[in-house]
N, C-alpha and C positions, 0 to 999 in steps of 0.2 A: 204692702203689709206682709210681715214675716209669717211663715207657716205656723209658727209657734204662738201667734197672737190671734185674738178673736176681735172682730169689729162689733161693737155694741152701741146702738143709738139710744141715748138717754134724754128724756125731757128734763126741764128744771126740777119738776116734782120728783122724778126718778132719782136725780142726783141728791136732792135734799133727803129723801127717804133712805137712800143708800148710806149717806153720811150720818144720819140721826137715828136710824132704826134697824139697819141690817148689818152693817159691819160689826165684827166682834169688838167689844170694849176691852177685852183682856185676852191673854193667851201667851204662848211662848214667845221668846225673843224674835225668832224668824217670822212668825205669823204677824206680830205687831209691826215689824219692819216693813213687811209687804203691805199691811193695812195703811201704814203711813204713806207709802207710795200711791196707793189708791186715793187717799184723802187729798194729796197734792194734785193728783190728776183731775179729779172731778169737783173740787171745791169751787164755789161760786166766787168769782173775782169781784173786786170793787167796781170795775168797769161794768160788769154784768148787773150788779146791784143797781147802778144808776140807769143803765140802758133799759132794763126790763122793769124798773120801778119796784124792786123787791122791798117788801116791808116785813120785818120779823116782829111778830106780836105774840103775846102769851097764848093766843088761840091757834097759832100756826103762822105760815108764811103766805103772803099774797104777792102777785105779780101782775103786770099789765096783760091785757088780752092778746097783745102782739106776741108775747112769749108763751102763751098757753100751749100751743101745739108744736113749738120749735123742738127739734131734736138735734142733739150734739153728738158727734161721732167720736168714740174713744176706742183705742186699741188696748185691750187687756191681754195679759199673758194667761196661759192656761192655769198657772198657779194662782193668779189673782181671781180668776173665775171660779176655781175650785174652792177657794176660801169663802167667797160670796155664796156659792152654792151650798157649801157645808153649813153656813150660818142660816140659810133659808130652810134647810132640812131641820135644823134645830127649832127654828120658829114654827115650822109646820108641826113637828112632833109635840110642841108645847101649846098648840092651837093659838098661835099668835100671828097668824096671817090675817091681815085686815084689808079693808077696801083701800086703805091708804097705800099699803105696800104690795098689793096683789099684782098690779101691772108690772112693777119691777121684777117681782118674783117669777112671773110668767115669762118675761123676756130672758132672764138668766136660765131658768129651767129649760127653756126652748133651745138653748145652746148645747145641752147635754145629749 
């Protein structure tokens, strides 16, 4: 692991929350280019959808008990973590931290 990267362990839920509720939906060109890289890194693969029996419903996402506590290790650059952390700060300021995103927010804020 490079000194300029940070190892972060994410559950399936963390990954889905990051993709659907934490990453900024708009911003400048550089930020969105970095967000695109994060999306590529943590997106759920077709193989994972089958292996962990993910089902995407209007009420949310479900998966098998086997996948419930699995953690996947990812190396994030400092810049990627800074973008995620900045977005968490915005969510916090707007009182949009929920029980759904609290675990991910806690993990990222713990890196600072």
